[in-house]
C-alpha positions in Angstrom: -18.8 217.4 121.2 -17.1 215.4 123.9 -18.7 213.9 127.1 -17.1 216.5 129.4 -19.7 218.0 131.7 -21.9 214.9 131.2 -22.4 211.9 133.4 -23.5 208.4 132.6 -26.7 206.8 134.0 -24.6 204.8 136.6 -23.0 208.2 137.7 -26.1 209.9 138.0 -27.6 207.2 140.1 -24.5 207.2 142.4 -24.5 211.0 142.8 -28.3 211.0 143.6 -28.3 208.1 145.7 -31.0 206.3 143.7 -31.2 203.1 141.3 -30.7 203.4 137.5 -34.4 202.9 137.1 -35.1 205.9 139.1 -32.9 208.0 136.8 -34.9 207.0 133.9 -38.1 207.9 135.9 -36.7 211.2 136.4 -36.0 211.7 132.9 -39.5 210.6 131.8 -41.0 213.1 134.2 -38.9 215.9 132.7 -36.7 216.4 135.8 -33.6 215.3 133.9 -32.8 215.5 130.1 -31.2 212.5 128.5 -28.8 212.8 125.8 -27.7 210.2 123.3 -24.4 210.1 121.4 -23.9 208.3 117.9 -22.0 205.1 118.5 -22.4 205.1 122.2 -24.6 202.8 124.3 -26.7 204.4 127.2 -27.7 207.8 128.1 -25.8 210.9 129.1 -27.1 213.7 131.5 -25.8 217.1 132.0 -23.9 217.3 135.4 -25.2 220.8 136.0 -28.7 219.7 135.7 -28.0 216.6 137.9 -26.4 218.8 140.5 -29.6 221.1 140.5 -31.7 218.2 141.1 -29.4 216.8 143.8 -29.5 220.2 145.6 -33.4 220.6 145.8 -34.5 221.0 149.3 -31.2 220.5 151.1 -27.8 222.1 151.6 -25.2 221.1 148.9 -23.1 218.1 149.9 -19.5 217.2 149.4 -19.8 214.8 146.7 -22.2 216.9 144.5 -19.3 219.6 144.4 -16.7 217.2 143.0 -15.9 217.0 139.3 -13.4 214.2 138.3 -12.1 213.0 134.9 -10.5 210.0 136.6 -12.9 207.2 136.9 -16.1 206.7 134.9 -18.9 204.3 135.3 -21.0 203.2 132.3 -23.5 200.5 133.1 -21.5 197.7 134.7 -18.2 198.9 133.2 -15.6 201.2 134.9 -12.8 203.0 133.2 -9.7 205.0 134.1 -9.5 208.2 131.9 -11.4 206.4 129.1 -9.6 203.0 129.3 -11.5 200.0 130.7 -10.1 199.0 134.0 -10.3 195.3 132.9 -8.2 196.1 129.9 -5.5 197.8 131.9 -5.1 195.1 134.5 -2.9 192.3 133.1 -1.6 194.6 130.3 0.0 197.4 132.3 1.8 197.5 135.7 0.4 199.2 138.7 3.3 201.7 138.5 2.2 202.7 134.7 -1.6 202.8 135.7 -0.7 205.0 138.7 1.2 207.4 136.4 -1.8 207.2 134.0 -4.1 208.3 136.7 -1.7 211.2 137.7 -1.0 212.4 134.3 -3.2 210.9 131.7 -0.2 209.5 129.9 -0.2 205.6 129.5 3.3 204.3 129.1 5.7 201.9 130.7 7.2 203.0 133.9 9.9 201.7 136.1 9.5 200.2 139.6 8.8 202.8 142.2 12.2 203.8 144.0 13.6 202.1 146.8 15.2 203.6 149.9 16.8 201.5 152.4 17.3 204.4 154.8 13.6 205.4 154.7 12.5 201.7 155.0 14.8 201.4 157.9 13.3 204.6 159.5 9.7 203.2 159.1 10.6 199.8 160.6 12.1 201.5 163.7 8.8 203.2 164.3 6.5 200.4 163.6 8.7 198.0 165.5 7.0 199.4 168.7 3.6 198.2 167.4 2.1 195.1 169.3 2.0 191.8 167.5 -1.7 192.1 167.1 -1.3 195.2 164.8 -2.7 194.6 161.4 -0.8 195.6 158.2 -3.1 198.7 157.8 -1.8 199.8 161.2 1.7 199.6 160.0 0.8 201.6 157.0 -0.8 204.4 158.8 2.2 204.8 161.1 4.6 204.5 158.1 2.9 207.2 156.2 3.0 209.5 159.2 6.8 208.8 159.6 7.6 209.4 155.9 5.6 212.7 156.0 7.7 213.8 158.9 10.8 212.9 157.2 10.1 214.9 154.1 10.9 218.5 154.7 9.5 219.5 151.2 6.1 217.8 151.7 4.4 221.1 151.6 5.3 221.5 147.9 2.0 220.8 146.3 3.1 221.3 142.6 2.5 218.2 140.6 6.1 217.9 139.7 6.8 217.5 143.4 3.7 215.5 144.4 4.2 212.7 141.9 7.7 211.6 142.8 6.8 212.0 146.5 4.0 209.6 146.1 6.1 207.1 144.1 8.7 207.1 146.8 5.9 206.7 149.5 4.4 203.6 147.8 7.6 201.9 147.1 8.8 202.4 150.7 5.6 201.4 152.2 5.6 198.0 150.2 9.3 197.4 151.3 9.0 198.4 155.0 6.0 196.2 155.8 6.8 193.2 158.0 7.7 190.0 156.1 10.2 188.9 153.5 11.7 191.2 150.7 11.8 191.0 146.9 12.4 193.4 144.0 10.5 194.1 140.8 7.0 195.4 140.3 4.9 196.6 143.2 3.1 193.2 143.3 6.4 191.4 143.5 7.6 193.5 146.3 4.3 193.3 148.2 3.8 189.5 147.7 6.3 188.2 150.5 4.6 190.6 153.0 1.4 188.6 152.6 2.3 184.9 152.2 5.2 182.5 152.2 3.9 180.7 149.2 5.9 181.0 145.8 5.5 184.4 144.3 2.9 185.0 141.7 3.1 188.7 141.5 1.3 189.1 138.1 -1.9 188.1 140.0 -1.3 190.7 142.7 -0.3 193.3 140.2 -3.7 192.8 138.3 -5.5 193.3 141.7 -3.6 196.4 142.5 -4.6 197.9 139.1 -8.2 196.9 139.6 -8.5 198.5 142.9 -6.4 201.6 142.2 -9.4 204.0 142.0 -13.1 203.6 142.2 -14.6 207.2 141.8 -15.8 209.0 144.8 -15.8 206.1 147.4 -15.8 207.3 151.0 -12.0 207.2 151.5 -11.5 209.2 148.2 -13.9 211.9 149.3 -12.1 212.1 152.7 -8.8 212.4 150.7 -10.2 215.1 148.5 -11.6 217.1 151.4 -8.1 217.0 153.0 -6.6 218.2 149.7 -9.1 221.0 149.5 -7.5 222.3 152.8 -4.1 222.0 151.0 -3.1 219.2 153.1 0.2 217.6 151.7 0.3 214.3 150.0 1.1 212.2 153.1 -1.8 213.8 155.0 -4.1 213.2 152.1 -3.1 209.5 152.1 -3.5 209.5 155.9 -7.1 210.8 155.5 -7.8 208.1 153.0 -6.4 205.4 155.3 -8.5 206.7 158.2 -11.6 206.6 156.2 -11.2 203.1 154.9 -10.6 201.6 158.4 -14.0 200.2 158.8 -15.9 197.0 157.8 -18.2 199.0 155.4 -15.1 199.9 153.2 -11.6 198.8 153.5 -12.4 196.0 156.0 -15.0 194.3 153.9 -12.6 191.8 152.4 -11.9 190.5 155.8 -15.5 189.8 156.4 -15.7 188.0 153.1 -12.4 186.0 153.9 -14.0 184.7 157.1 -17.2 183.8 155.4 -15.3 181.8 152.7 -13.6 180.0 155.5 -17.1 179.2 156.9 -18.1 178.1 153.6 -15.4 175.6 153.1 -17.1 173.2 155.4 -20.7 173.5 154.1 -21.5 176.3 151.6 -25.2 175.8 151.8 -25.3 176.1 155.7 -23.1 179.0 155.6 -25.3 180.8 153.1 -28.4 179.9 155.2 -26.8 181.2 158.4 -25.7 184.5 156.9 -29.1 185.2 155.4 -30.9 184.3 158.6 -28.6 186.3 160.9 -27.7 189.3 158.8 -29.7 189.1 155.7 -26.8 189.9 153.5 -23.9 187.8 152.4 -20.1 189.2 152.6 -18.5 189.6 149.2 -21.8 189.8 147.2 -23.7 192.7 145.5 -22.7 196.2 145.1 -24.2 199.8 145.5 -23.1 200.8 142.1 -23.2 197.8 139.7 -26.5 196.3 138.8 -25.6 192.7 137.6 -21.8 192.3 137.8 -18.7 193.8 139.3 -16.3 193.7 136.3 -13.2 194.0 138.6 -14.4 190.9 140.6 -15.0 189.0 137.3 -11.5 189.7 136.2 -9.8 188.6 139.4 -11.8 185.5 139.8 -11.0 184.5 136.2 -7.1 184.3 137.2 -5.8 181.0 138.4 -6.4 179.0 140.6 -10.1 178.3 140.4 -11.9 178.3 143.8 -14.4 175.4 144.1 -16.1 177.1 147.2 -16.8 180.3 145.2 -18.1 178.1 142.4 -20.5 176.2 144.7 -21.8 179.6 146.2 -22.3 181.0 142.8 -24.4 177.9 141.9 -26.5 178.3 144.9 -27.1 182.0 144.2 -27.7 181.6 140.5 -31.2 182.8 140.7 -30.4 186.0 142.5 -29.2 188.6 140.0 -28.5 191.2 142.8 -26.1 188.8 144.6 -23.1 188.8 142.3 -19.5 188.5 143.6 -17.7 191.7 144.2 -14.0 192.5 144.7 -14.2 191.8 148.4 -15.0 188.2 147.6 -12.4 188.1 144.8 -9.8 189.3 147.2 -10.9 186.8 149.8 -10.6 184.0 147.4 -7.2 185.0 146.5 -6.2 185.2 150.1 -7.4 181.6 150.6 -5.9 180.3 147.4 -2.4 181.6 148.3 -2.7 181.1 152.2 -2.2 184.9 152.7 -2.5 186.4 156.1 -6.1 187.2 157.2 -5.6 191.0 156.9 -4.0 190.7 153.4 -7.0 192.0 151.6 -7.2 195.2 153.5 -3.6 195.8 152.9 -3.9 195.2 149.2 -6.8 197.5 149.0 -5.0 200.2 151.0 -1.7 200.2 148.9 -3.5 200.0 145.6 -6.0 202.9 146.5 -3.1 205.3 147.2 -2.7 205.8 143.4 -6.3 207.0 143.2 -6.1 209.1 146.4 -3.0 211.0 144.9 -4.7 211.4 141.5 -7.7 213.0 143.3 -5.5 215.2 145.4 -3.7 216.4 142.3 -7.2 217.3 140.8 -8.3 219.0 144.1 -5.2 221.2 144.3 -6.4 222.9 141.1 -9.7 223.7 142.7 -10.4 226.7 145.1 -9.3 225.8 148.6 -11.8 224.8 151.2 -14.5 224.7 148.7 -16.4 222.1 150.6 -17.0 224.2 153.7 -20.7 225.1 154.0 -21.0 226.8 157.4 -18.8 229.8 158.7 
């Protein structure tokens, strides 16, 4: 018997909005039934039983109604369709991983298509934006323009959605302000973020690691749009809208500013953050208990960041304050002199693959299924 219809402890904790320890407490009280599988670490729980517990005493929410086979959490590990994300990063291109999320087939894929005509159309629209516009502002305008330029955008068949998504991502990378390059998506995106000599393999790894992360707030927004049978451009627009906040897509910018402060005196920077906010940008996570594997993978890539090392030394006794991907992105931004909003752009472009994958899943579900009230 496979794991379909079952959730890991981490997934149950996330769905119920509790800690892993509380999940085990529920099991000990008979509210949930844990299942062990030979050769597998940890417990599994029937999704139907979890949903029943989640729905007690309240109206069913959006997240509880979503079943996805895309991303799975097991302790402090995360996988795409059964493959550990940290194994995919560095071994496979973003294009290959995006196709894997969309189809379940892991194979070498070519670079996403280029279109000088569409890139020029986008630049003509984004050229009206003020100099203060962020890269994510450019992305939102670009997605709307590309949607308007696609007369067949309302075809929701997977055979139509996938090539449209490939074209969309490729043009977005090419049309952003900055230099130009060819190759993988990381190579094409690199000159938009920095004038430093290209090291696209690092950016490609970051894009893979951030391609999806389960039912994050932007992904839920994308799925709700897809449930109304919004086209792929509108789905991506919904995701971009939900991520435009410091709790989600903008968190790397906060971590970037914190690292800039910590360059002068890491201890003083930590002390000030703990005194004024009680939290530290780029540390800790709602899902992971002791480590964010994606951050570990990114921080292991060259070059080393001595400021991050000093911060980790100061926080060595706090098992709950481990580096997350926002800190890893911020460290990358400082290491390669990237523009201050580069982390948000990397996150947004990377996550489009996940939003499209979730939309493809959602198109197979009953329409408007998240509507509770008439």
